[in-house]
C-alpha positions as CSV (number, residue, x, y, z in Angstrom):
1,M,2.2,18.9,34.1
2,K,-0.6,16.3,33.7
3,F,1.8,13.6,33.9
4,R,3.3,14.9,37.3
5,F,-0.1,15.0,38.7
6,I,-0.9,11.4,37.9
7,D,2.6,10.4,39.3
8,A,1.9,12.2,42.5
9,K,-1.5,10.8,42.9
10,K,-1.1,7.0,41.4
11,A,-1.2,5.7,45.1
12,E,-4.6,7.1,45.5
13,F,-6.3,6.6,42.1
14,P,-6.1,4.3,39.2
15,V,-3.5,5.4,36.6
16,S,-5.7,4.5,33.8
17,R,-8.8,6.5,35.2
18,M,-6.8,9.6,35.6
19,C,-5.3,9.3,32.1
20,K,-8.7,8.9,30.8
21,V,-10.0,11.9,33.0
22,L,-7.1,14.0,32.1
23,G,-7.2,13.3,28.2
24,V,-3.8,11.7,28.1
25,S,-2.6,8.1,27.0
26,Q,-1.3,5.5,29.4
27,S,1.8,4.9,27.0
28,G,2.5,8.6,27.2
29,F,2.6,8.5,30.9
30,H,5.0,5.3,31.2
31,A,7.1,7.0,28.6
32,F,7.3,10.0,30.9
33,K,8.4,7.8,33.7
34,G,11.0,6.5,31.8
35,R,9.9,3.1,31.9
36,P,10.6,0.6,29.0
37,S,7.6,0.3,26.8
38,S,5.8,-3.1,26.1
39,A,5.7,-4.4,22.6
40,R,2.2,-3.6,22.6
41,Q,2.6,-0.1,24.1
42,R,5.0,0.7,21.2
43,Q,2.7,-0.6,18.7
44,D,-0.1,1.7,20.1
45,M,2.2,4.7,19.6
46,V,2.7,3.7,15.9
47,L,-1.0,3.1,15.5
48,L,-1.9,6.4,17.2
49,A,0.4,8.3,14.8
50,H,-1.6,6.8,11.8
51,V,-4.8,7.5,13.7
52,R,-4.1,11.0,14.3
53,S,-3.1,11.5,10.5
54,A,-6.3,9.8,9.3
55,F,-8.4,11.9,11.7
56,K,-6.9,15.1,10.6
57,L,-7.4,14.1,6.9
58,S,-11.0,13.4,7.5
59,N,-11.8,16.8,9.0
60,G,-12.6,15.1,12.1
61,T,-15.4,12.8,10.9
62,Y,-14.1,9.4,11.2
63,G,-15.3,7.4,14.0
64,S,-13.8,4.1,15.2
65,P,-15.4,1.8,12.5
66,R,-14.3,3.8,9.5
67,M,-10.9,4.5,11.2
68,T,-10.3,0.8,11.9
69,R,-11.0,0.1,8.0
70,E,-8.8,2.9,7.1
71,L,-6.1,1.3,9.3
72,Q,-6.6,-2.0,7.9
73,D,-6.4,-0.9,4.3
74,D,-2.9,0.6,5.2
75,G,-1.9,-3.0,6.3
76,H,-2.1,-2.6,10.0
77,S,-3.6,-5.6,12.0
78,V,-5.9,-3.9,14.5
79,G,-9.3,-4.4,15.4
80,R,-12.3,-1.9,16.2
81,R,-11.9,-2.1,20.2
82,R,-8.3,-1.2,20.1
83,T,-8.8,1.6,17.6
84,A,-11.7,3.0,19.7
85,R,-9.5,2.8,22.8
86,L,-6.6,4.8,21.3
87,M,-9.2,7.4,20.0
88,R,-10.9,7.8,23.3
89,E,-7.6,8.0,25.2
90,N,-6.7,10.7,23.1
91,G,-9.6,12.7,23.0
92,L,-10.4,12.0,19.2
93,V,-14.3,12.2,19.1
94,A,-15.8,12.1,15.6
95,R,-17.8,15.2,14.7
96,Q,-21.3,14.4,13.9
97,K,-22.6,15.6,10.5
98,R,-25.6,17.5,10.5
99,R,-28.8,16.1,9.1
100,F,-30.6,18.4,6.8
101,K,-34.3,18.5,6.1
102,R,-35.8,18.4,2.7
103,T,-35.4,21.8,0.9
104,T,-39.0,22.1,-0.6
105,D,-41.7,22.9,1.5
106,S,-44.8,23.0,-0.4
107,E,-47.4,22.7,2.5
108,H,-48.0,26.2,2.8
109,S,-51.1,28.7,2.1
110,W,-49.5,31.0,-0.2
111,P,-50.7,31.1,-3.8
112,V,-48.8,29.3,-6.5
113,A,-48.2,30.3,-10.2
114,P,-49.3,28.3,-13.4
115,N,-46.4,26.4,-15.0
116,L,-45.4,28.6,-17.9
117,L,-42.2,26.9,-18.9
118,D,-43.9,23.7,-19.2
119,Q,-40.4,21.7,-19.4
120,A,-39.2,24.0,-22.5
121,F,-36.0,24.5,-21.2
122,K,-34.4,25.8,-24.3
123,A,-34.1,29.8,-24.7
124,D,-33.0,31.8,-27.7
125,A,-31.0,34.5,-25.9
126,P,-29.8,35.1,-22.5
127,D,-32.2,36.3,-19.7
128,Q,-35.3,34.9,-21.3
129,K,-35.7,32.1,-18.9
130,W,-34.4,31.7,-15.3
131,G,-34.6,28.5,-13.5
132,V,-34.0,28.4,-9.6
133,D,-33.5,25.7,-6.9
134,I,-32.0,25.1,-3.4
135,S,-29.7,22.4,-2.5
136,Y,-27.0,21.6,0.0
137,I,-23.4,21.0,-0.4
138,W,-20.4,19.7,2.1
139,T,-17.7,22.5,2.6
140,R,-14.8,22.7,5.0
141,E,-17.3,24.5,7.4
142,G,-20.0,21.6,7.2
143,W,-23.1,21.4,5.2
144,L,-24.5,24.6,3.7
145,Y,-27.6,25.4,1.7
146,L,-27.2,26.6,-1.6
147,A,-29.7,28.7,-3.7
148,I,-29.0,29.4,-7.2
149,V,-30.5,31.4,-10.2
150,L,-29.7,29.7,-13.7
151,D,-29.9,31.2,-17.0
152,L,-31.4,28.5,-19.2
153,F,-29.7,29.9,-22.3
154,S,-26.1,29.8,-21.3
155,R,-26.8,27.2,-18.4
156,R,-24.7,29.6,-16.2
157,V,-25.5,30.3,-12.6
158,V,-26.2,34.1,-12.6
159,G,-27.1,34.5,-8.8
160,W,-26.4,32.3,-5.8
161,A,-26.3,32.4,-1.9
162,T,-25.5,30.1,0.9
163,S,-26.4,29.6,4.5
164,D,-26.3,27.1,7.3
165,R,-30.0,27.7,7.8
166,L,-32.8,27.3,5.3
167,H,-34.8,30.5,5.4
168,Q,-36.7,32.7,2.8
169,A,-34.0,35.3,2.9
170,L,-31.6,32.7,1.2
171,A,-33.6,32.5,-2.1
172,L,-34.3,36.4,-2.0
173,T,-30.7,36.9,-1.7
174,A,-29.7,34.7,-4.7
175,L,-32.5,36.5,-6.8
176,K,-31.2,39.9,-6.0
177,R,-27.9,39.1,-6.9
178,A,-28.9,37.7,-10.2
179,L,-31.2,40.8,-11.0
180,V,-28.1,43.3,-10.1
181,M,-25.5,41.3,-12.3
182,R,-28.0,40.8,-15.3
183,Q,-30.7,43.5,-15.0
184,P,-33.0,41.6,-17.3
185,A,-35.7,43.3,-19.4
186,A,-39.3,43.0,-18.5
187,G,-40.9,39.6,-19.7
188,L,-38.2,37.1,-18.2
189,I,-39.7,33.8,-17.1
190,H,-38.9,32.8,-13.7
191,H,-39.3,29.0,-13.0
192,S,-39.4,27.5,-9.7
193,D,-41.0,24.6,-7.5
194,R,-43.6,25.5,-5.1
195,G,-41.5,26.0,-2.2
196,S,-42.4,28.3,0.4
197,Q,-39.0,30.3,-0.2
198,Y,-40.3,31.1,-3.8
199,C,-44.0,31.5,-2.8
200,A,-43.4,34.0,0.1
201,V,-44.7,37.5,-0.3
202,N,-41.4,39.2,-0.4
203,Y,-40.0,37.1,-3.1
204,Q,-43.2,37.3,-5.3
205,G,-43.0,41.2,-4.9
206,E,-39.4,41.2,-6.2
207,L,-40.4,39.4,-9.2
208,R,-43.5,41.3,-9.9
209,S,-41.6,44.7,-9.2
210,N,-39.1,43.7,-12.0
211,G,-41.7,42.7,-14.5
212,I,-40.8,39.0,-14.3
213,R,-43.4,36.5,-15.1
214,I,-43.7,33.8,-12.7
215,S,-43.8,30.1,-13.5
216,M,-43.9,27.0,-11.1
217,S,-43.8,23.4,-11.4
218,S,-46.8,21.3,-11.0
219,K,-47.0,19.6,-7.6
220,G,-44.8,16.4,-7.2
221,N,-43.5,16.6,-10.6
222,C,-39.5,16.7,-10.6
223,Y,-39.2,16.8,-14.4
224,D,-40.8,20.1,-14.4
225,N,-37.5,21.6,-12.8
226,A,-35.2,19.0,-14.0
227,M,-32.7,21.5,-15.7
228,V,-32.0,23.3,-12.5
229,V,-32.2,20.4,-10.2
230,N,-29.6,18.4,-12.4
231,R,-27.2,21.5,-12.0
232,T,-27.5,21.9,-8.1
233,G,-27.2,18.2,-7.9
234,F,-23.6,18.5,-7.9
235,A,-23.2,22.3,-6.9
236,G,-22.1,23.0,-10.2
237,G,-22.3,25.9,-12.6
238,C,-20.1,28.8,-13.6
239,L,-20.5,32.2,-11.9
240,V,-20.5,35.1,-14.4
């Protein structure tokens, strides 16, 4: 239908412009007209097949620079301008990755707790010491924030939650899941950084109502929560 329209209006408008507006390739239009394709047009069709395949495998994240390198690595003699033209003519626009802000916001007015853990990451039994953290991971749906609760005895994730937004409910959901799954006795040490998610009134209230002792890292010291930060660094841990 689009090619027929272009053919009908080619006397009024340039074919190249109509192909661009309608999101079709000129080589496709010429093939539709039954004209013999030039050597370059045939090469474009071969390159386009590789471009479409690589674009799909990249989940739509490859722009023309990365796509050009991909084609060149596969042995194709192609420059960036040609690759960009093929992608533009066929509507292959790279999806921009979302940039995330830092996950720890310690600039708030809520009270903070003393550091009860003091980098003593070993525990003698389950549910004596929990560490928590928030990081982010790449998924098929894009970047997601990940909040975890880690048992420092078993090094296992006992509570977790994900979201595409960084809000207070994210950390609280992970904590509630851990409480339901483990039902710890009173006296458990809960260690976190000074982020607003962990200093929030609702989060602190959940801890206190379950008899949990609150511990927080000293300001600006990443080693105080190193055990959990290392774990979330690769979104690891086994759910139990």
